[in-house]
C-alpha positions as CSV (number, residue, x, y, z in Angstrom):
1,M,-0.1,0.2,0.0
2,R,1.3,3.4,-0.9
3,A,2.4,5.9,1.9
4,W,0.3,8.7,0.9
5,L,-3.2,6.0,1.1
6,L,-2.2,4.1,4.2
7,G,-2.0,8.1,5.3
8,I,-5.4,8.8,4.6
9,L,-7.2,5.9,5.7
10,M,-5.2,6.6,9.2
11,L,-6.6,9.9,9.2
12,T,-9.4,9.7,8.2
13,S,-10.8,6.4,10.1
14,T,-11.9,6.3,13.8
15,T,-9.8,2.7,13.4
16,P,-6.5,2.6,12.0
17,V,-5.8,0.0,9.1
18,Q,-2.6,-0.4,10.9
19,A,-1.2,1.9,13.6
20,A,2.2,3.4,12.9
21,D,4.4,1.6,15.9
22,R,7.5,4.6,14.9
23,I,6.9,7.7,14.4
24,L,9.4,10.6,14.1
25,A,8.0,14.2,16.3
26,L,9.2,17.0,14.1
27,S,7.9,19.6,16.6
28,P,7.6,20.1,19.9
29,H,4.0,20.2,20.2
30,A,3.8,17.4,18.6
31,C,5.8,15.1,21.1
32,E,3.9,16.7,23.8
33,M,0.8,15.2,22.0
34,L,2.3,12.0,21.4
35,Y,3.2,11.5,25.5
36,A,-0.3,13.0,26.2
37,I,-2.3,9.3,24.2
38,G,0.1,7.0,25.8
39,A,1.9,7.1,22.5
40,A,5.3,7.2,23.9
41,A,6.4,3.9,23.0
42,Q,6.2,4.5,19.4
43,I,8.4,8.0,19.4
44,A,11.7,6.9,16.9
45,G,13.1,9.8,16.8
46,A,12.8,13.1,17.7
47,V,14.3,17.3,17.0
48,S,15.9,20.1,19.1
49,Y,13.4,21.8,21.5
50,C,11.0,18.6,22.1
51,D,11.9,18.6,25.7
52,Y,8.9,17.7,27.4
53,P,7.6,15.5,29.5
54,A,11.2,15.1,30.9
55,A,12.2,11.5,29.3
56,A,11.5,13.7,25.6
57,K,14.8,14.8,26.8
58,Q,16.1,11.0,25.9
59,L,14.8,10.7,22.3
60,P,17.7,10.5,19.7
61,R,17.7,14.1,17.7
62,I,17.7,13.9,14.1
63,G,17.3,17.7,13.4
64,S,15.8,21.2,14.1
65,Y,13.0,23.9,13.0
66,Q,16.0,24.4,10.0
67,G,15.8,20.7,8.6
68,V,16.0,17.2,8.8
69,N,18.7,14.6,9.0
70,V,17.5,12.2,6.3
71,E,19.8,9.5,6.6
72,A,19.9,10.1,10.7
73,A,16.0,9.6,10.9
74,L,15.9,6.5,8.0
75,R,18.2,4.6,10.4
76,L,15.7,4.9,12.5
77,Q,13.2,3.2,10.2
78,P,10.1,5.1,10.8
79,D,6.5,4.4,9.9
80,A,5.3,8.0,9.5
81,A,6.6,11.8,11.1
82,V,4.7,14.5,12.3
83,V,5.3,17.3,10.9
84,L,4.5,21.3,11.3
85,N,5.4,21.8,7.4
86,R,6.1,20.1,4.7
87,H,8.5,23.0,3.8
88,V,10.9,22.1,6.3
89,K,14.2,21.0,5.0
90,G,14.7,16.6,4.0
91,V,10.8,16.0,5.0
92,E,9.8,15.9,1.0
93,Q,13.1,13.1,1.0
94,L,11.6,11.0,3.9
95,S,8.1,11.3,2.2
96,N,9.6,9.7,-0.7
97,M,11.3,7.4,0.7
98,G,7.8,6.1,2.2
99,V,7.5,7.6,5.1
100,T,4.1,8.5,5.9
101,I,3.9,12.8,6.4
102,I,0.9,14.0,9.1
103,V,1.4,17.9,8.9
104,S,0.2,19.0,12.2
105,D,-0.6,23.4,12.4
106,P,-3.1,24.3,14.5
107,H,-4.5,27.6,14.8
108,N,-6.8,27.5,17.6
109,M,-8.1,25.2,20.3
110,E,-10.5,23.2,17.9
111,E,-7.6,22.3,15.5
112,V,-5.2,21.3,18.8
113,F,-8.6,18.8,19.7
114,R,-8.6,17.7,16.4
115,D,-4.9,16.8,15.7
116,I,-5.1,15.2,19.0
117,D,-8.0,12.4,17.3
118,R,-6.4,11.9,14.8
119,L,-3.0,11.1,16.2
120,G,-4.5,8.7,18.5
121,R,-6.3,7.1,15.3
122,L,-2.5,7.4,13.9
123,T,-1.0,5.2,16.5
124,G,-4.1,3.3,17.9
125,H,-4.2,5.3,20.9
126,A,-8.3,7.0,19.6
127,K,-9.9,6.2,23.2
128,Q,-6.8,7.6,25.4
129,A,-6.9,10.5,22.6
130,Q,-10.8,10.9,22.4
131,Q,-11.0,11.1,26.7
132,L,-7.8,13.5,26.6
133,V,-10.0,15.7,24.2
134,A,-13.5,15.3,26.6
135,A,-11.3,16.4,29.6
136,Q,-10.0,19.9,27.3
137,R,-13.2,20.8,25.8
138,K,-14.8,20.3,29.7
139,R,-11.9,22.9,30.6
140,L,-12.4,25.1,28.2
141,Q,-16.3,25.6,28.5
142,Q,-15.5,26.7,32.3
143,V,-12.4,28.9,30.8
144,R,-15.2,29.9,28.4
145,R,-18.2,30.8,30.8
146,Q,-15.4,32.8,32.8
147,A,-14.5,35.1,30.1
148,A,-17.2,36.8,29.2
149,K,-16.6,38.9,33.0
150,Q,-13.3,39.8,31.8
151,H,-13.1,42.8,29.7
152,V,-9.3,44.0,30.2
153,R,-6.8,45.3,27.4
154,V,-4.2,43.3,27.0
155,F,-0.5,43.7,25.2
156,Y,1.6,40.6,24.9
157,E,5.1,41.4,24.6
158,L,6.3,38.4,21.9
159,W,9.5,40.1,21.5
160,P,11.4,43.0,23.0
161,D,13.7,43.9,20.7
162,P,12.6,44.4,17.6
163,L,10.2,44.8,19.7
164,L,7.3,42.3,18.3
165,T,3.3,41.6,19.4
166,A,1.1,38.8,18.6
167,G,-1.3,40.5,15.9
168,G,-5.0,39.7,14.9
169,L,-3.9,36.3,12.7
170,S,-2.1,34.8,15.3
171,F,-2.5,32.0,17.2
172,I,-1.6,33.9,21.0
173,N,-4.2,36.3,19.8
174,A,-6.8,33.5,20.2
175,L,-5.8,32.6,23.1
176,I,-6.2,36.0,24.9
177,T,-9.7,36.1,23.2
178,E,-10.7,32.8,24.5
179,A,-9.1,33.5,28.5
180,G,-11.2,36.7,28.1
181,G,-8.8,39.5,27.5
182,N,-9.0,42.5,24.6
183,N,-5.8,42.4,22.6
184,V,-5.0,46.0,22.1
185,F,-3.3,44.8,18.7
186,A,-6.2,42.4,17.3
187,A,-7.0,44.5,14.6
188,I,-3.3,44.5,13.0
189,P,-3.9,41.9,10.5
190,M,-1.0,39.5,10.7
191,D,0.4,37.2,12.8
192,T,3.1,38.5,14.7
193,P,3.4,43.0,13.9
194,H,6.6,44.8,14.4
195,V,5.4,47.9,17.7
196,N,6.6,50.8,18.4
197,V,6.3,52.0,22.5
198,E,4.6,55.2,21.2
199,S,1.5,52.7,19.6
200,V,1.6,50.3,22.9
201,I,1.4,53.9,25.0
202,R,-1.3,54.9,22.6
203,A,-3.5,51.6,23.8
204,K,-3.4,52.0,26.9
205,P,-3.3,48.0,28.3
206,Q,-4.2,46.8,31.4
207,V,-2.1,43.9,31.6
208,I,1.0,43.1,29.8
209,I,2.1,39.5,29.4
210,I,6.0,39.2,29.7
211,P,6.6,35.2,27.9
212,L,10.1,34.1,29.7
213,E,11.8,33.6,26.8
214,K,15.6,35.3,27.3
215,R,14.9,38.2,28.7
216,K,14.4,39.2,32.6
217,M,10.6,40.7,34.4
218,V,12.6,43.1,36.5
219,E,14.1,45.0,33.5
220,R,11.0,44.6,31.3
221,R,8.4,45.5,34.3
222,R,11.3,48.7,34.9
223,F,11.4,49.8,31.2
224,W,7.8,49.8,30.3
225,R,6.6,51.4,33.9
226,R,9.4,54.7,32.7
227,W,7.4,55.1,29.5
228,L,3.8,54.2,30.7
229,H,3.7,56.0,34.0
230,K,0.9,53.6,35.3
231,D,1.2,51.6,38.9
232,S,-2.3,50.4,37.0
233,V,-0.8,48.1,34.5
234,T,-1.1,44.5,35.6
235,F,2.9,42.8,34.6
236,A,2.6,39.0,34.2
237,A,5.9,36.5,33.2
238,I,4.3,33.0,31.5
239,N,6.2,30.4,30.3
240,P,6.3,30.6,26.7
241,D,6.6,27.0,26.5
242,I,2.5,26.6,27.4
243,L,1.1,29.2,24.7
244,H,3.8,29.2,21.7
245,R,3.3,25.2,21.3
246,P,-0.4,24.4,20.0
247,G,0.0,20.8,22.0
248,P,-2.2,19.9,25.6
249,R,-0.5,22.1,27.8
250,L,-2.2,25.0,25.6
251,I,-5.2,24.2,27.9
252,D,-2.8,25.2,31.3
253,G,-1.8,28.3,29.3
254,V,-5.5,29.9,29.0
255,E,-6.0,28.9,32.4
256,Q,-3.1,31.2,33.6
257,L,-3.6,34.1,30.6
258,Q,-7.4,34.1,32.5
259,R,-5.9,33.9,36.1
260,I,-3.9,37.1,35.5
261,F,-7.1,38.8,33.7
262,T,-8.9,38.2,36.3
263,A,-6.4,39.8,38.7
264,A,-6.3,42.2,36.9
265,A,-9.9,43.6,36.1
266,D,-10.5,43.3,40.2
267,R,-8.4,46.5,40.5
268,K,-10.2,48.4,38.6
């Protein structure tokens, strides 16, 4: 059976024709999904930054976001590879060698749930995947009920220099909305637009979210207080992995955002 046909059957049937026994997790979120549904034993190799849970750090490394070492990957005898997109260097070569390629690039919570289900069918762990999705849907419904009560203005400092934020087309904008916040740059029809300090000042954010990724919270708080001159702004640090990786920990990130927004709203 040709690889492309096997892939179609695996991802459209509720019961896989034949579960993939050896899978390459070529993105951190795919790695987390596979562990979360109980398919850890089927992960043959991974790429850089596949570091959660701790056991994932022991997986053989066969590439990074920039590309896959095809020779090293094939030595692991994979049946399938889960990728962020097919344009990563080496992915088409794997496909040509008969490895089934599954693209997982979710842009909202519903697409995350869809991909967890897909990987459940691919690995023969459909029941575990369905249970995980059901539990996460329940938590998301609770977040959505609470979100109706929150109306705080949020600036998400995606990167400090150059200053980048989450635009209206970004995954993070969708998460801010889910949690009940109003992204002050949601009107920009981009994923990660450049902004300047003056535009942030004009937007009058009540909350500034700082992902703890190669920056210090104390320094960023000092920077923004110098410009905003407001004690009413809530500054919050967050682990970027629970918001920037569209995997099973995303619901943790949304819940944390909501706690931040609720605390800021109570300060009004």
